[in-house]
Backbone as a chain_set.jsonl record, in Angstrom:
{"seq": "XXXXXXXXXXXXXXXXXXXXXXXXXXXXXXXXXXXXXXXXXXXXXXXXXXXXXXXXXXXXXXXXXXXXXXXXXXXXXXXXXXXXXXXXXXXXXXXXXX", "coords": {"N": [[59.477, 70.552, -148.606], [58.421, 67.704, -150.313], [58.549, 64.677, -152.065], [56.289, 62.924, -153.992], [55.066, 59.657, -154.504], [53.731, 58.193, -155.572], [51.396, 55.617, -155.328], [49.45, 54.501, -156.862], [47.605, 52.659, -156.364], [43.66, 52.731, -155.278], [41.623, 54.367, -152.761], [38.372, 54.25, -151.363], [37.567, 55.763, -153.923], [39.707, 57.376, -153.906], [43.272, 57.993, -155.13], [45.895, 56.708, -153.726], [48.699, 58.065, -151.822], [52.385, 57.008, -151.243], [54.659, 59.162, -149.772], [58.178, 59.606, -151.198], [60.096, 61.013, -150.326], [60.836, 63.219, -147.495], [61.822, 66.773, -146.798], [62.564, 68.82, -144.266], [63.073, 72.363, -143.32], [64.57, 74.032, -141.216], [63.32, 76.189, -138.477], [63.947, 79.105, -136.566], [62.657, 78.334, -133.764], [62.583, 75.855, -133.611], [63.335, 72.516, -131.872], [65.322, 70.401, -130.843], [64.086, 67.833, -129.518], [61.602, 68.455, -130.517], [61.543, 67.866, -132.976], [62.83, 65.552, -133.773], [60.502, 64.016, -133.112], [58.673, 64.648, -134.929], [60.001, 63.378, -136.947], [60.437, 61.005, -136.339], [57.59, 60.533, -136.611], [56.923, 61.099, -139.316], [58.423, 58.608, -140.266], [57.199, 56.772, -138.877], [54.979, 56.285, -140.914], [55.675, 55.516, -143.093], [57.44, 57.281, -144.43], [60.486, 57.027, -146.509], [62.951, 58.66, -146.573], [64.26, 60.744, -144.975], [64.97, 64.283, -144.561], [66.471, 66.926, -142.931], [66.975, 70.397, -142.922], [69.483, 72.961, -142.037], [69.149, 76.476, -142.365], [70.327, 78.075, -141.055], [73.268, 77.071, -139.855], [73.999, 76.362, -142.303], [73.551, 73.56, -142.403], [73.254, 70.088, -143.325], [70.951, 67.019, -142.509], [70.2, 63.925, -142.654], [68.028, 61.751, -141.866], [67.144, 59.341, -141.996], [67.616, 56.699, -141.035], [67.168, 56.824, -138.53], [68.839, 58.289, -137.465], [71.254, 61.131, -136.692], [72.341, 62.059, -139.488], [75.185, 63.812, -140.691], [74.901, 65.527, -143.512], [76.604, 66.939, -146.957], [75.378, 66.723, -149.657], [72.315, 65.3, -149.965], [70.346, 62.427, -150.714], [68.112, 61.152, -152.852], [67.919, 57.493, -152.416], [68.925, 55.132, -155.086], [67.794, 57.048, -157.12], [67.669, 59.584, -159.325], [67.13, 61.958, -157.65], [68.313, 64.781, -155.763], [69.834, 67.126, -152.873], [71.878, 69.221, -153.053], [73.295, 70.919, -150.749], [75.802, 72.895, -150.79], [75.583, 74.181, -153.149], [72.448, 74.987, -153.381], [73.031, 76.565, -151.387], [75.002, 78.564, -152.407], [73.604, 79.927, -154.272], [71.539, 80.633, -153.194], [72.92, 82.845, -151.898], [73.987, 83.824, -154.387], [70.958, 85.218, -155.645], [70.744, 87.038, -153.281], [72.785, 88.368, -153.993], [72.234, 90.083, -155.835]], "CA": [[59.456, 69.866, -149.886], [58.358, 66.425, -150.392], [58.138, 63.884, -153.264], [54.595, 62.207, -154.134], [55.536, 58.531, -155.105], [52.039, 57.797, -156.198], [51.458, 54.039, -155.012], [48.781, 53.951, -158.262], [45.858, 52.249, -155.527], [42.526, 53.113, -155.163], [40.858, 53.599, -151.568], [37.112, 54.66, -151.769], [37.972, 56.491, -155.34], [40.579, 58.491, -154.09], [44.522, 57.759, -155.328], [46.547, 56.789, -152.37], [50.07, 58.24, -152.717], [53.38, 57.567, -150.629], [55.822, 60.492, -150.369], [59.44, 59.527, -151.503], [60.977, 61.676, -149.307], [60.749, 64.692, -147.138], [63.126, 67.414, -146.841], [62.162, 70.359, -143.863], [63.645, 73.614, -143.17], [64.924, 74.74, -139.186], [63.295, 77.669, -138.035], [64.781, 79.677, -134.888], [62.255, 78.389, -132.783], [62.755, 74.113, -133.946], [64.205, 72.44, -130.949], [65.726, 68.954, -131.297], [63.137, 66.88, -129.348], [60.006, 68.313, -131.577], [62.135, 67.434, -134.644], [62.737, 64.016, -133.516], [59.118, 63.589, -132.706], [58.12, 64.716, -136.259], [60.551, 62.838, -137.974], [59.446, 59.64, -135.917], [56.359, 60.167, -136.97], [57.094, 60.558, -140.653], [59.324, 57.119, -140.118], [55.98, 55.639, -139.15], [53.822, 56.927, -141.703], [56.695, 54.948, -144.525], [58.48, 57.568, -145.395], [61.702, 56.349, -146.192], [64.166, 59.383, -146.511], [64.037, 62.217, -144.079], [65.918, 65.134, -144.388], [66.251, 68.251, -142.156], [68.402, 71.31, -143.168], [69.371, 74.134, -141.024], [69.51, 77.663, -143.189], [71.273, 78.826, -140.355], [73.981, 76.833, -139.822], [73.894, 75.969, -143.952], [74.006, 72.369, -142.948], [72.265, 69.384, -143.459], [71.272, 65.887, -141.783], [69.475, 62.593, -142.817], [67.628, 60.912, -140.285], [66.504, 58.144, -142.603], [67.722, 55.372, -140.478], [66.694, 57.172, -137.379], [69.97, 58.441, -136.893], [70.952, 61.94, -137.496], [73.814, 61.896, -140.338], [75.079, 65.15, -141.23], [75.649, 65.231, -145.127], [76.395, 68.028, -147.405], [74.521, 66.218, -150.453], [71.234, 64.562, -149.651], [70.41, 61.917, -151.969], [67.363, 59.745, -152.578], [68.429, 56.257, -153.051], [68.311, 54.484, -156.535], [67.156, 57.906, -157.839], [68.789, 60.846, -159.467], [67.054, 63.032, -156.83], [69.406, 65.073, -154.524], [69.813, 68.226, -152.511], [73.201, 69.582, -152.858], [73.545, 72.037, -149.888], [76.437, 74.141, -151.219], [75.004, 74.887, -154.29], [71.733, 75.703, -152.663], [73.44, 77.924, -150.512], [75.255, 79.456, -153.567], [72.326, 79.892, -155.247], [70.642, 81.998, -152.457], [73.669, 84.086, -151.757], [73.994, 84.675, -155.848], [70.614, 85.568, -155.581], [70.576, 87.946, -152.489], [73.807, 89.845, -154.196], [72.123, 91.018, -156.645]], "C": [[59.532, 68.107, -149.632], [57.933, 65.891, -151.506], [56.943, 62.886, -153.272], [55.488, 60.666, -155.02], [54.489, 57.885, -155.431], [51.964, 56.361, -156.542], [50.072, 53.9, -156.479], [47.271, 53.255, -157.54], [45.087, 53.349, -155.759], [42.162, 52.865, -153.976], [39.827, 54.811, -151.92], [37.202, 55.738, -153.211], [38.829, 57.763, -155.099], [42.066, 57.286, -154.119], [45.456, 57.623, -153.644], [48.14, 56.927, -152.847], [51.423, 58.144, -151.488], [54.367, 58.483, -150.732], [57.198, 59.256, -150.734], [60.371, 59.959, -150.288], [60.435, 62.736, -148.804], [61.987, 65.418, -146.65], [62.398, 68.824, -145.427], [63.501, 70.851, -143.47], [63.654, 73.751, -142.01], [64.049, 75.931, -139.357], [63.942, 77.751, -136.734], [64.263, 78.551, -133.811], [62.164, 76.441, -132.635], [63.498, 74.081, -132.591], [64.128, 70.731, -131.447], [64.457, 67.733, -130.95], [61.595, 67.057, -130.322], [61.017, 67.759, -133.09], [62.162, 66.304, -134.65], [61.46, 63.529, -133.537], [58.228, 63.542, -133.927], [58.639, 63.705, -137.521], [60.561, 61.276, -137.438], [58.133, 59.424, -136.929], [55.678, 60.188, -138.299], [57.53, 59.138, -141.079], [58.354, 56.471, -140.142], [54.768, 55.672, -139.706], [54.624, 56.151, -143.168], [57.29, 55.826, -144.881], [60.152, 57.584, -145.746], [63.048, 57.318, -146.352], [63.969, 60.962, -146.171], [65.231, 63.104, -144.042], [65.982, 66.476, -143.679], [67.591, 69.45, -142.548], [68.307, 72.622, -142.6], [69.919, 75.225, -141.771], [70.277, 78.094, -142.477], [72.735, 78.836, -140.083], [74.519, 76.139, -141.454], [74.5, 74.378, -143.324], [72.652, 71.34, -142.757], [72.18, 67.749, -142.548], [70.529, 65.031, -142.543], [69.152, 61.653, -142.016], [66.763, 59.967, -141.038], [66.004, 56.906, -141.691], [67.689, 56.016, -139.212], [67.677, 58.312, -136.556], [70.286, 59.687, -137.646], [72.74, 62.351, -138.036], [73.823, 63.053, -140.942], [76.108, 64.232, -142.93], [75.402, 66.835, -145.597], [75.628, 68.002, -149.04], [73.094, 65.196, -149.657], [70.595, 63.552, -150.527], [68.86, 60.653, -151.826], [68.032, 58.18, -153.054], [67.868, 55.462, -154.353], [67.34, 55.882, -156.682], [67.824, 59.124, -158.142], [68.571, 62.361, -158.652], [67.679, 63.171, -155.931], [69.014, 66.098, -154.091], [70.796, 68.472, -152.607], [73.212, 70.789, -151.971], [74.785, 72.96, -150.472], [75.965, 74.657, -152.23], [73.819, 75.366, -154.427], [71.706, 77.163, -152.274], [74.303, 79.15, -151.315], [74.415, 79.892, -154.072], [71.829, 80.84, -154.638], [71.864, 83.165, -152.302], [73.718, 85.008, -153.03], [73.169, 85.695, -155.487], [70.201, 86.831, -154.56], [71.381, 89.154, -152.819], [72.903, 90.593, -155.349], [70.669, 92.574, -156.769]], "O": [[60.369, 67.454, -149.009], [56.992, 66.435, -152.082], [56.849, 62.062, -152.362], [56.317, 60.749, -155.927], [54.644, 56.669, -155.542], [52.304, 55.873, -157.619], [50.056, 52.769, -156.966], [46.15, 53.322, -158.045], [45.396, 54.457, -156.198], [42.149, 51.695, -153.592], [40.091, 55.881, -152.47], [36.481, 56.716, -153.017], [38.794, 58.82, -155.729], [42.126, 56.212, -153.521], [45.495, 58.441, -152.726], [48.721, 56.317, -153.745], [51.542, 59.147, -150.785], [54.953, 58.608, -151.808], [57.011, 58.07, -150.461], [61.13, 59.311, -149.568], [59.575, 63.322, -149.461], [62.982, 64.853, -146.194], [61.729, 69.739, -145.907], [64.571, 70.262, -143.318], [62.543, 73.581, -141.507], [64.107, 76.6, -140.389], [64.358, 76.846, -136.011], [65.056, 77.93, -133.103], [61.718, 75.884, -131.632], [64.108, 75.039, -132.116], [63.298, 70.095, -132.097], [63.988, 66.953, -131.779], [60.799, 66.193, -130.689], [60.558, 67.258, -134.116], [61.518, 65.75, -135.541], [61.343, 62.432, -134.084], [57.302, 62.745, -134.082], [58.073, 63.362, -138.559], [60.711, 60.39, -138.279], [57.822, 58.514, -137.696], [54.583, 59.718, -138.61], [57.076, 58.58, -142.078], [58.181, 55.629, -141.023], [53.718, 55.244, -139.227], [54.064, 56.288, -144.255], [57.972, 55.525, -145.861], [60.909, 58.272, -145.062], [64.153, 56.781, -146.264], [63.659, 61.951, -146.835], [66.317, 62.755, -143.579], [65.165, 67.227, -144.213], [68.807, 69.29, -142.444], [67.291, 73.316, -142.634], [71.134, 75.16, -141.959], [71.206, 78.665, -143.05], [73.442, 79.843, -140.024], [75.511, 75.41, -141.487], [75.624, 73.982, -143.632], [71.536, 71.575, -142.294], [73.193, 67.326, -141.992], [70.033, 65.717, -143.437], [69.916, 60.824, -141.521], [65.604, 59.834, -140.645], [64.918, 56.348, -141.534], [68.602, 55.485, -138.58], [67.459, 58.945, -135.523], [69.946, 59.792, -138.825], [73.764, 62.7, -137.449], [72.881, 63.476, -141.613], [76.946, 63.396, -143.267], [74.626, 67.672, -145.137], [75.334, 69.062, -149.592], [73.337, 64.422, -148.731], [70.131, 64.218, -151.453], [68.664, 59.722, -151.045], [68.596, 58.024, -154.137], [66.685, 55.223, -154.593], [66.158, 55.775, -156.357], [68.512, 59.688, -157.291], [69.225, 63.4, -158.747], [67.893, 62.255, -155.137], [67.932, 66.478, -154.538], [71.281, 67.567, -151.927], [73.12, 71.837, -152.61], [74.363, 74.113, -150.562], [75.925, 75.887, -152.185], [73.654, 76.145, -155.366], [71.071, 78.196, -152.489], [74.306, 80.337, -150.988], [74.961, 80.83, -154.654], [71.592, 81.899, -155.219], [71.621, 84.33, -152.617], [73.6, 86.233, -153.074], [73.611, 86.78, -155.109], [69.359, 87.621, -154.986], [71.207, 90.316, -152.452], [73.092, 91.788, -155.576], [70.74, 93.417, -157.664]]}, "num_chains": 1, "name": "protein.A"}
């Protein structure tokens, strides 16, 4: 999941856009070193908000500053955009119960 905060500038006829955030869901095959490398790459591309969610443990981390900060609510600063993990997993449980 990523949010496009389009810059409005044009390069060779195409609109250039920057991502406001990137949220990545972990898979069982993911390893800490691989995630660190991917998040470092996104950080170098200028993505300011980086979130990782582990559906198996139902936990999430904000990696925006390069540290793994565990959070239940991942928020985009100065914005109404957020991801509430308790709400997300409650909805998944509700949908799976039907």
